C-alpha positions in Angstrom: 0.1 0.0 -0.5 1.3 3.5 -0.9 1.7 6.2 1.5 -0.9 8.1 -0.4 -3.3 5.1 -0.4 -3.1 4.6 4.0 -6.0 5.9 6.0 -5.2 8.3 8.5 -5.9 5.9 11.6 -3.5 3.4 10.0 -0.8 6.1 9.5 -1.2 6.5 13.2 -1.4 3.0 14.2 2.2 2.8 12.7 3.7 5.5 14.5 3.2 3.6 17.9 3.3 6.8 19.5 0.8 8.2 22.3 -1.3 5.4 23.8 -0.2 2.2 22.1 0.6 -1.0 24.0 4.4 -1.1 22.6 6.1 -3.9 24.1 9.6 -2.6 25.7 12.2 -2.5 23.1 14.9 -2.9 25.5 13.7 -6.7 26.6 14.9 -7.9 23.5 18.4 -7.7 24.6 17.7 -8.3 28.7 16.0 -11.4 27.8 18.9 -12.7 25.8 21.2 -11.6 28.7 22.9 -9.1 27.0 22.6 -6.3 29.3 25.4 -4.7 30.2 25.5 -3.6 33.7 28.5 -2.0 36.2 30.1 -5.7 37.3 30.3 -6.5 33.8 32.8 -4.1 33.0 36.2 -5.6 32.8 39.0 -2.8 31.7 43.0 -3.6 31.2 44.9 -4.1 34.2 41.8 -3.8 36.8 41.9 -3.7 40.3 39.3 -4.6 42.9 38.6 -2.6 46.3 36.6 -4.1 49.2 36.1 -2.0 52.7 36.9 -3.0 56.4 34.0 -1.9 58.0 32.6 -1.4 61.9 31.4 -3.7 63.5 29.6 -1.6 65.9 27.5 1.7 66.2 29.1 4.0 68.1 33.0 3.7 68.8 36.1 5.5 69.1 38.7 4.2 66.4 42.1 4.0 68.4 44.1 2.4 65.7 44.4 1.0 62.3 46.7 -2.0 61.7 47.1 -2.4 58.3 50.9 -4.4 57.9 49.1 -7.6 57.7 46.8 -6.9 54.6 49.4 -5.5 52.6 51.9 -7.8 53.0 49.4 -10.1 51.6 50.3 -10.9 48.0 48.3 -9.4 45.3 47.5 -6.4 47.8 48.2 -2.9 46.3 47.3 -0.6 48.6 45.1 -0.1 51.9 43.8 3.6 52.4 42.4 5.1 55.9 41.5 8.5 56.2 44.6 9.3 57.3 45.7 8.8 53.7 42.5 11.1 52.2 43.0 13.4 55.0 46.6 15.4 53.3 43.8 15.5 49.8 41.0 16.7 51.7 39.1 13.7 50.6 38.3 12.0 54.5 34.7 13.8 54.6 32.3 14.4 51.3 29.5 17.0 51.7 26.1 15.4 51.1 23.1 16.0 49.2 20.9 17.7 52.0 23.5 20.5 53.2 25.5 17.8 55.5 29.5 16.4 56.1 29.6 12.7 55.7 33.4 10.4 56.8 34.5 8.6 53.7 36.5 6.6 55.8 36.3 6.4 59.8 38.1 9.5 61.5 38.2 9.2 64.6 35.0 7.1 65.2 32.3 5.1 63.6 28.4 6.1 64.0 26.7 3.1 62.5 27.8 -0.4 62.1 29.1 -0.8 58.7 30.6 2.3 58.5 33.7 2.4 56.1 36.6 2.4 58.1 39.4 1.2 55.9 39.3 0.7 51.6 41.5 -2.6 50.5 42.9 -2.5 47.0 44.1 -6.0 45.5 44.4 -7.2 42.1 41.6 -9.5 42.9 38.4 -9.2 44.6 39.0 -12.4 46.8 42.4 -11.4 47.7 40.5 -8.2 48.3 37.9 -9.6 50.6 40.7 -11.9 52.5 42.8 -9.0 52.7 39.6 -6.7 54.4 40.1 -9.6 57.4 43.8 -9.1 57.9 43.4 -5.4 58.7 43.2 -4.9 62.7 41.4 -1.9 64.0 41.1 -1.1 67.6 38.0 0.4 68.7 36.6 1.5 72.7 32.9 1.3 72.4 30.5 4.1 73.2 26.6 4.7 73.7 24.0 3.8 71.5 21.9 6.0 70.6 19.2 4.4 67.9 16.0 5.6 69.4 15.5 9.7 68.1 13.3 10.9 71.4 16.2 9.4 73.3 18.7 11.2 70.9 17.2 15.0 71.6 16.9 14.3 75.4 19.3 16.6 77.8 22.0 13.9 78.8 22.4 12.2 75.7 25.8 11.4 74.5 26.8 14.0 71.5 27.3 11.8 68.5 28.8 13.9 65.9 31.6 15.3 67.4 33.0 17.5 64.5 29.8 19.5 65.0 29.6 19.9 68.7 27.9 23.1 69.7 27.5 24.5 66.5 24.6 25.7 66.8 23.6 26.5 63.1 23.3 23.6 60.7 22.4 23.9 56.9 18.7 24.8 57.6 19.2 27.1 59.9 19.1 26.7 64.1 20.0 24.0 66.3 18.4 22.9 69.6 20.8 20.3 70.7 24.2 18.6 69.4 21.8 15.6 67.9 19.1 17.9 66.6 19.9 18.4 62.2 17.1 21.0 61.7 13.4 22.3 62.1 11.7 22.7 59.1 8.1 24.4 59.2 5.0 25.0 57.4 1.7 26.4 57.7 0.3 28.5 60.4 0.7 27.5 63.6 -1.5 29.8 65.2 -4.4 29.7 63.3 -4.3 25.5 63.4 -3.9 25.5 67.4 -7.1 27.9 67.6 -9.1 25.4 64.8 -8.1 22.5 67.1 -8.8 23.8 70.6 -12.5 25.1 69.2 -12.9 22.0 67.5 -16.4 19.5 67.8 -14.1 16.5 67.4 -10.2 16.2 67.8 -8.5 12.6 66.4 -4.8 12.0 68.2 -2.5 9.8 66.7 1.2 8.7 66.4 2.1 7.2 62.8 5.2 5.6 62.9 6.6 4.9 59.3 9.2 2.4 60.2 13.0 2.2 58.6 13.1 0.2 55.5 15.5 -0.4 52.5 14.8 0.6 48.5 17.0 -3.0 48.5 17.2 -2.9 44.5 18.1 -6.4 42.9 21.4 -4.7 41.6 23.4 -3.7 44.7 25.6 0.0 44.5 29.1 -0.2 42.3 31.0 1.5 40.2 34.5 1.4 38.3 37.4 4.5 38.3 39.9 5.1 35.6 41.9 7.5 35.7 43.8 8.6 32.2 46.9 9.9 33.5 48.3 10.8 30.1 45.4 12.6 28.9 44.7 13.6 32.7 40.5 12.2 32.1 39.0 10.1 34.5 36.1 7.9 33.4 33.9 6.6 36.2 31.0 4.0 35.2 28.5 3.7 38.1 25.3 2.4 39.3 23.6 6.4 39.3 20.5 7.8 38.8 22.0 10.9 38.4 24.9 10.9 36.1 25.6 14.6 35.5 24.8 15.3 39.2 27.5 12.9 39.9 30.0 14.4 37.4 29.7 17.9 38.9 30.2 16.1 42.3 33.1 14.3 41.3 34.8 17.3 40.1 34.5 19.8 42.8 35.6 17.0 45.3 38.1 15.9 43.1 39.4 19.2 41.6 39.5 17.6 38.0 37.9 20.0 35.4 34.4 18.7 34.8 35.0 18.4 31.1 37.7 16.1 32.1 35.2 13.8 33.9 32.9 11.3 31.7 30.3 9.4 34.0 28.8 6.4 32.3 25.7 5.0 33.9 25.2 1.4 31.8 22.2 -0.9 32.7 20.4 -0.5 36.1 19.5 -3.4 38.1 16.5 -1.2 39.7 17.2 2.1 41.7 14.5 3.4 43.7 16.3 6.2 45.2 19.1 3.8 46.4 21.5 4.9 43.7 20.9 8.7 43.6 23.8 9.4 46.4 27.3 9.4 46.5 28.8 6.9 48.7 32.4 6.2 49.9 32.8 3.7 47.6 32.4 5.9 44.5 35.4 7.9 46.1 37.0 5.6 47.5 37.7 4.5 43.7 38.4 7.4 42.4 41.4 8.2 44.5 42.9 4.5 44.4 42.5 5.4 40.6 44.4 7.9 40.5 46.7 7.0 43.0 47.4 3.6 40.8 47.2 4.8 37.9 44.6 1.7 37.2 41.0 0.9 37.1 39.5 -0.1 40.4 36.3 -1.7 40.6 33.9 -1.3 43.9 30.5 -3.3 43.8 29.4 -4.1 47.1 27.7 -7.2 48.3 24.3 -7.5 50.2 24.6 -7.3 53.8 26.5 -4.2 52.5 23.7 -2.6 50.8 21.1 -3.5 53.1 23.3 -2.1 56.3 24.8 0.9 54.8 24.2 2.6 51.6 20.9 5.0 52.0 17.5 3.7 53.6 14.0 5.0 53.6 11.3 6.7 55.6 11.5 5.9 59.8 9.3 9.0 60.5 7.1 9.2 63.6 4.3 11.4 63.1 2.6 12.7 65.6 -1.2 13.8 64.1 -4.1 16.2 65.0 -7.2 16.0 63.0 -10.3 18.4 63.5 -13.7 18.5 62.2 -17.1 18.8 62.9 -19.4 16.4 64.0 -21.1 15.8 60.7 -17.3 14.8 59.2 -16.3 18.0 57.4 -12.3 18.7 58.1 -11.3 21.8 59.7 -7.2 21.7 61.1 -4.3 19.6 60.8 -1.7 19.4 62.9 1.3 17.4 62.3 5.2 17.0 64.2 7.0 15.0 63.0 10.8 13.4 64.5 12.5 12.1 61.8 15.5 9.9 62.0 18.7 10.2 59.7 20.8 8.5 61.2 24.6 9.0 61.3 25.1 11.7 58.9 22.0 14.2 57.1 22.6 12.9 53.7 18.9 12.7 52.8 18.2 12.8 48.8 15.9 16.1 49.2 15.9 19.6 47.2 18.0 21.7 49.4 15.0 24.4 49.9 12.8 21.3 51.9 15.0 19.7 54.2 12.0 17.4 55.3 11.4 17.0 51.2 7.6 17.4 50.5 6.0 16.2 53.8 3.9 19.2 53.2 1.8 17.1 51.1 0.3 15.6 54.1 -2.8 17.5 53.6 -3.7 14.8 50.9 -6.5 14.7 48.4 -8.8 17.1 50.8 -9.8 20.2 51.5 -8.6 21.1 54.9 -8.8 24.8 55.2 -5.7 25.3 57.8 -2.6 23.2 58.2 0.7 23.2 60.2 3.8 20.9 59.7 6.9 21.0 61.4 9.5 18.5 61.3 13.2 17.8 63.8 15.5 15.9 61.4 17.8 14.0 64.6 20.9 12.3 64.2 20.9 8.3 65.5 23.6 5.5 65.4 22.2 4.2 62.1 22.8 4.4 58.5 22.6 8.2 57.0 21.0 8.8 53.6 17.4 8.7 53.5 16.0 8.5 50.0 13.1 8.8 47.9 12.3 5.0 47.8 9.4 5.1 44.9 8.1 8.0 45.7 8.8 11.8 45.7 10.9 12.9 48.5 8.7 11.8 51.4 5.2 11.9 49.3 4.8 8.3 50.7 5.1 9.1 54.4 3.1 12.1 53.9 0.3 9.8 52.3 0.5 7.3 55.0 -0.1 9.3 57.8 -3.3 11.5 56.2 -4.8 8.6 54.9 -4.1 6.5 58.6 -5.3 9.8 60.5 -8.7 9.8 58.0 -9.5 6.3 59.5 -8.4 7.4 63.1 -10.9 10.3 62.6 -13.5 8.4 60.9 -13.7 5.7 64.3 -13.7 8.7 66.3 -16.8 10.1 64.5 -18.0 7.1 63.8 -18.5 7.2 60.4 -17.8 5.4 57.4 -14.1 6.1 56.1 -15.0 6.3 52.7 -18.1 8.7 53.5 -15.5 10.7 55.3 -13.4 10.8 52.5 -15.8 11.5 50.0 -17.0 14.7 51.6 -13.6 16.0 52.2 -12.5 15.7 48.6 -10.7 18.8 47.1 -13.9 19.4 44.7 -13.2 19.2 40.4 -14.2 22.9 40.1 -11.6 24.2 43.0 -8.6 23.1 40.9 -6.0 24.7 40.2 -6.4 24.3 44.3 -3.7 26.0 46.7 -3.3 23.5 49.4 -3.2 25.1 53.3 0.8 24.0 53.2 1.6 25.8 50.0 1.1 23.7 47.3 -0.4 24.3 44.1 -2.3 21.4 43.1 -2.6 21.1 38.9 -5.9 19.1 38.9 -8.0 16.4 39.1 -11.6 15.5 39.5 -11.4 12.8 43.1 -15.0 12.2 43.4 -15.3 10.9 39.9 -12.6 8.2 40.7 -13.4 7.3 44.0 -17.3 6.7 42.4 -15.8 4.7 40.1 -13.6 2.9 42.4 -16.4 2.4 45.4 -18.9 0.8 42.4 -15.8 -1.3 40.5 -15.6 -3.0 44.1 -19.2 -2.8 44.7 -18.5 -1.4 48.4 -21.7 -1.7 50.1 -21.7 -5.4 49.4 -18.2 -5.7 50.5 -19.4 -4.4 53.8 -22.3 -6.0 54.1 -20.0 -9.3 54.0 -17.7 -7.4 56.6 -20.7 -7.5 59.0 -21.8 -10.9 58.4 -18.2 -12.6 58.9 -17.9 -10.5 62.2 -21.5 -11.7 63.0 -19.8 -15.1 62.2 -16.9 -14.4 63.9 -18.4 -13.7 67.4 -20.7 -16.8 67.1 -17.9 -18.9 66.8 -18.3 -20.2 63.0 -14.9 -18.7 62.0 -11.7 -17.7 62.9 -11.0 -15.1 60.3 -11.7 -11.4 60.3 -12.2 -9.3 56.7 -10.6 -5.5 56.0 -11.4 -3.5 53.7 -8.6 -0.9 53.4 -9.7 2.3 51.5 -7.0 4.7 50.2 -7.2 8.4 48.7 -3.6 9.6 47.3 -2.1 12.5 46.1 1.3 12.7 44.6 3.6 15.3 44.0 5.8 14.2 41.3 8.1 15.7 38.5 10.5 17.4 40.7 11.8 20.6 38.7 10.5 23.9 38.8 14.2 25.5 39.1 12.2 28.5 41.8 11.2 25.5 44.2 14.2 22.6 43.4 17.4 22.0 43.1 19.9 19.5 44.5 23.3 20.8 45.8 22.2 24.3 43.7 21.5 22.5 40.5 18.7 23.5 39.4 16.0 20.4 38.7 15.5 21.0 35.0 16.1 18.3 32.3 16.9 18.2 28.9 16.2 16.2 25.4 18.3 16.3 22.1 16.9 15.0 19.1 19.2 14.3 15.9 17.1 13.1 12.2 18.7 11.3 10.4 19.1 12.2 6.2 17.3 8.5 6.0 14.1 9.3 8.2 15.1 7.8 11.6 16.0 9.6 14.9 18.3 9.6 17.8 17.1 11.1 20.7 19.7 12.0 24.1 18.3 12.6 27.5 19.6 13.6 30.7 17.8 11.1 31.9 18.9 7.5 33.0 16.1 4.1 33.2 16.4 1.9 35.7 14.3 -0.3 34.0 10.7 2.1 33.8 11.0 1.8 30.5 12.6 4.7 28.8 13.5 3.2 25.5 10.1 2.3 24.4 8.1 5.5 26.4 10.1 8.2 25.4 10.5 6.9 21.1 6.5 7.1 21.9 6.4 10.9 22.9 8.4 11.8 19.6 6.7 9.5 17.7 3.5 11.5 18.0 5.6 15.0 18.1 7.6 14.2 14.7 5.4 11.9 12.9 8.3 9.2 12.9 7.9 5.6 14.0 8.9 4.7 17.1 10.7 1.6 16.0 13.2 4.2 14.3 13.6 6.2 16.9 16.5 5.4 19.3 16.9 6.6 23.0 20.4 7.1 24.5 20.9 8.3 28.1 23.3 8.3 30.8 26.7 8.8 29.5 27.1 12.8 30.0 29.8 13.2 27.2 26.9 12.8 24.7 23.6 13.4 26.9 22.8 17.4 27.3 23.0 18.4 30.8 19.6 16.5 33.2 19.3 15.9 36.7 18.4 12.1 36.2 15.9 9.7 37.2 14.3 9.3 40.8 10.8 11.3 42.0 9.0 10.2 39.0 10.2 12.8 37.4 11.0 11.1 34.1 7.9 12.1 32.2 6.9 14.8 33.8 10.2 16.5 33.3 12.7 14.7 30.4 9.3 14.0 28.6 8.2 17.4 28.4 11.7 18.4 27.3 11.2 15.6 25.1 8.2 17.1 23.7 9.2 20.2 23.5 12.2 19.2 21.6 10.4 17.5 19.1 8.3 20.3 18.6 11.3 22.6 17.6 12.2 19.7 14.9 8.6 19.9 13.7 8.2 23.8 13.3 11.7 23.5 11.6 10.0 20.1 9.3 7.0 22.4 8.6 9.4 25.6 7.0 11.1 22.8 4.8 7.6 21.0 3.8 6.3 24.5 2.8 9.3 25.3 0.7 9.3 21.7 -1.1 5.6 22.2 -1.9 5.7 26.3 -2.7 3.5 27.4 -0.5 3.4 29.3 2.6 4.3 27.9 6.2 1.0 28.9 6.8 -0.6 26.8 4.5 0.6 23.6 5.5 -0.4 22.0 8.9 0.6 18.4 10.5 -1.0 14.9 9.9 0.3 12.5 11.9 3.6 11.7 9.7 3.4 14.2 7.5 2.8 18.4 6.5 -0.4 18.7 3.6 -1.6 21.8 2.4 -4.8 22.8 3.7 -7.9 22.4 1.9 -5.6 19.5 -0.2 -4.9 17.0 1.8 -3.1 14.8 -1.5 -0.1 17.2 -1.5 1.9 16.4 1.1 5.8 15.6 2.2 6.3 12.7 4.9 8.7 13.4 7.8 10.8 10.8 5.8 10.7 13.1 2.4 11.5 16.3 5.0 14.0 14.9 6.8 16.3 13.9 3.6 15.8 17.3 1.9 16.9 18.8 5.2 20.9 17.4 4.6 20.7 17.8 0.5 18.8 21.2 -0.7 19.9 24.8 0.1 16.6 26.3 1.4 16.2 29.8 1.8 16.6 31.2 5.3 17.2 27.4 6.8 20.3 25.8 8.5 21.0 22.6 6.5 19.9 19.2 9.4 17.5 18.3 11.4 18.2 18.9 14.9 17.2 20.3 18.2 17.7 20.5 21.7 14.8 21.5 24.3 15.8 22.5 28.0 12.7 22.3 30.2 12.2 23.9 33.4 8.6 22.9 34.2 6.4 26.0 35.6 4.9 23.5 38.5 4.7 19.9 39.2 2.3 17.4 38.4 0.0 15.9 40.8 -1.0 12.4 39.4 -3.8 10.5 42.2 -5.3 7.2 42.5 -8.3 5.4 44.7 -7.0 1.9 46.4 -9.0 -0.7 47.6 -7.9 -3.9 49.7 -9.8 -6.9 50.8 -8.0 -8.8 53.6 -8.7 -12.0 55.8 -6.9 -12.0 58.8 -6.6 -15.4 60.4 -6.7 -14.2 64.2 -5.0 -17.7 65.5 -1.9 -17.2 63.0 -1.7 -13.8 62.1 -1.7 -15.3 58.3 -3.1 -12.2 56.2 -5.2 -13.4 52.7 -5.0 -10.3 50.2 -8.0 -11.5 48.1 -8.5 -8.7 46.2 -6.6 -5.3 45.6 -8.3 -2.7 43.4 -5.8 0.1 42.0 -7.4 2.9 39.9 -4.6 5.3 38.9 -4.9 8.8 37.5 -2.1 9.9 35.7 -2.9 12.4 33.3 -2.5 11.3 29.3 -1.7 7.5 29.4 1.7 6.8 26.9 1.7 3.3 26.8 -1.1 1.7 29.1 1.4 -2.0 29.0 4.2 -0.1 30.7 2.0 1.4 32.5 0.1 -1.6 34.1 3.9 -3.3 34.9 5.1 -0.1 37.0 1.5 -0.2 38.9 2.0 -4.1 39.6 5.3 -3.2 40.8 4.8 -0.3 42.8 2.1 -2.5 44.7 4.1 -5.7 45.6 6.5 -2.8 47.0 4.1 -1.2 48.8 2.7 -4.9 49.9 6.5 -6.0 51.2 7.0 -2.5 53.0 3.3 -2.7 54.7 3.5 -6.6 55.6 7.2 -7.2 56.9 10.1 -5.2 54.9 11.9 -3.5 58.2 15.6 -2.2 59.1 15.1 -3.2 62.4 18.2 -2.2 64.9 18.8 -3.9 68.6 19.4 -2.0 71.4 23.3 -1.6 70.9 22.5 -0.5 67.1 23.3 -3.8 65.5 21.2 -4.3 62.1 18.8 -7.4 62.6 17.8 -7.7 59.0 20.9 -7.4 57.1 19.9 -10.7 54.7 17.4 -11.3 52.4 16.3 -14.0 54.9 15.1 -11.3 56.8 14.4 -8.9 55.1 11.0 -9.5 53.4 11.1 -9.7 49.7 7.1 -11.1 48.7 7.4 -14.1 46.7 4.8 -15.2 43.9 3.3 -17.0 47.0 2.4 -13.9 48.5 1.8 -11.9 45.9 -2.0 -11.2 45.3 -3.5 -10.6 42.1 -4.2 -7.1 41.1 -7.2 -5.5 39.5 -5.8 -1.9 37.6 -7.9 0.9 36.6 -8.0 4.6 35.0 -9.7 7.8 34.7 -7.5 10.2 33.3 -7.3 14.0 33.8 -4.5 15.9 31.8 -2.1 18.3 33.4 -2.9 21.7 32.2 0.8 22.8 32.2 2.6 19.3 31.0 3.1 19.7 26.8 1.6 16.3 26.3 -0.7 16.7 29.7 0.7 13.4 31.4 2.0 13.5 35.3 3.7 10.6 36.0 3.2 6.8 37.4 5.6 5.2 38.7 5.7 6.0 42.4 1.8 6.0 43.0 1.4 2.8 43.7 3.9 2.3 46.3 2.4 6.0 47.7 -1.2 4.7 47.7 -0.6 1.1 48.2 1.1 1.2 51.3 -1.8 2.8 53.7 -4.1 0.4 51.9 -2.5 -2.3 53.0 -2.1 -0.9 55.9 -5.5 -0.2 56.2 -7.0 -3.1 55.3 -5.5 -4.9 58.2 -6.5 -1.9 61.1 -10.0 -2.2 59.8 -10.3 -5.8 60.7 -9.7 -5.0 64.0 -11.7 -1.6 63.8 -14.8 -3.5 65.9 -12.4 -4.6 68.6 -11.2 -1.1 69.6 -8.1 -1.1 67.7 -7.0 2.1 65.7 -3.1 2.0 65.6 -0.4 -0.1 65.1 2.7 0.5 63.8 3.7 -0.9 60.7 5.1 -4.0 59.4 2.1 -6.3 59.5 3.6 -9.2 59.7 2.2 -12.4 60.8 3.7 -12.2 64.6 2.7 -8.6 65.1 -0.9 -9.5 63.9 -0.9 -12.3 65.8 0.2 -10.0 68.7 -2.6 -7.4 68.1 -5.1 -10.4 68.1 -3.6 -11.4 70.9 -3.9 -8.2 73.3 -7.2 -7.2 71.8 -8.4 -10.7 73.6 -9.2 -12.8 70.6 -7.5 -15.8 71.3 -9.0 -18.9 73.4 
């Protein structure tokens, strides 16, 4: 069939653009074992690094003896803080404006902290040498409770900033205090609470967990001393930012540093920050003149790289007798571990926790957050959420449940009467955010009908009767959540990392034959960027997605960008891609007009071509235009067809969702059986429905893990009790339920294609939904709150404490 004979619909289908369930193009090589990860990289003469780590959570380092280790055949060197100090590299800056030891400088502050770095010819020799390094410690009192850390007589953890009255984010009120961050109107909120008909109070704890990506963190540093150039391969979620940080720390000019992120086996925030392994590998390569590889093992990843959550949230929510919410008050105690290395925008030391008013029209609110040092690993990250949004969503959705109990009201109805109305958008929240768009009532109504909510409540009532009559030992819980996420960290006016504004970028080159390459400042960790970004471009420039290559992760070829985390790929880089595509299309229009011998305004874009208005039989396809751009002299138009866009969004985007979970709880064993989970997501314009569904399934399974068992637990002397996957819960197919996915579509009014982002939404909404279901099962017996995770032992203990055994 000729191009002229094809229908418009046939041409649109052939593009595989927006809305197409296109198969992931990345999977062809991954399923054939052709992935290229950091540990696959092998360079001539490569050495291997490994860490001596502290067995203690808090101790003075009295001496380090490296003689036996350096004497081992194959060992090249052993680095300590004393070796790094002359270079000014024994401490490094953190993303949060604090500083962190690269190697232990006088003391250690958490179990697993890096004490010395062994460099050897073989990774097994390096591991053997680690065991030969003799470190003499003097144990110190350990603090793993953030509230105890702020007691007047608590031991000082950070001797380097003892008695320092100012921190990176303002005054410090204790030696173990990091910052206080406040948002909202405190006096007005307290006045509302004092005069309210009903006030519900609760302490809501979101336990410490860990992103635990399939691939652990690692890097290969290779310093070319002849040319003065450093190449750094690594598991970096923000390659350009790592390059800038590497330049600032090492003193090497940034144009002489090349950072490459190859394939990454999951990130989930764990690979945003800079770790001592990166610094030590670079130093070791500079010193030895050879490439140095460092890849951590699973225990190291769990115990010493960036954790997530660990928020104690004290809440008060005020309402009228008929359930209209009038005010919200929250004070959070945030356990940041030994160093404040949280991956938050500088202007938001507690991230976007001020989204804690959620989907509700709450007129008055106040939030304060105290960051606290403890003897735990540092580096709080946005584990599949945008900077504390999961904590905020968990807090408000638990507070709604507690208020419903206080009012004796149905939790679904309480939500419905307090939703922000569709006609209120753009909505200004009491804590400062401007929500872009939404139709919460429509989504909620669709969800309630889809699950037959009234029927579920009737079944639950019957189950309770049978339980009390001794006919069953299983209770039924219905978990509800309506969440609003804030994603697309990007407005430079609001967001930066270490002073770098969080814009993003895309560069497009159309080849003479009509194929294209798009290079972006992001980096995929499994989200399917090579598939979806090509689809955005296909719709924008009329070239089939199959003819578009997407390239990321190489700072020598990609335009500067701030990376992938906080669900910012589509809201920021996707927008940059669309805008670059429109620049291409604008130039293509001029070329088409010249070729068709009409004025620019007399042609219009039609799927994959420009046609003459009123005469669609006269057209030039994008393939023809591409070739002409390279072989014809067109007056006023430069040869070639290329464009670059740096996109600074005017606002963030606000995806939302309505989730329902139905669970059966065996009170005698604590076993929970999730028999239904319905997830409705509104992510604005849907780019690829199949990838969206995969993202939702993956995010919900992570939410299941967090809510039902995944925890970084510490004993009283700082030992990590969940340092292996035997103890840190990973759901298998046996535990993972079937998910029913659904959607509504409310495009973002300011995004070029109306997209909002979806990758993190299921984690944000899923955790409180799973948790609310367990709580709801015990609600008739007076339970208002119990802390996650809801593993079998804890659920059994709840049943026991409520007198349901026997």
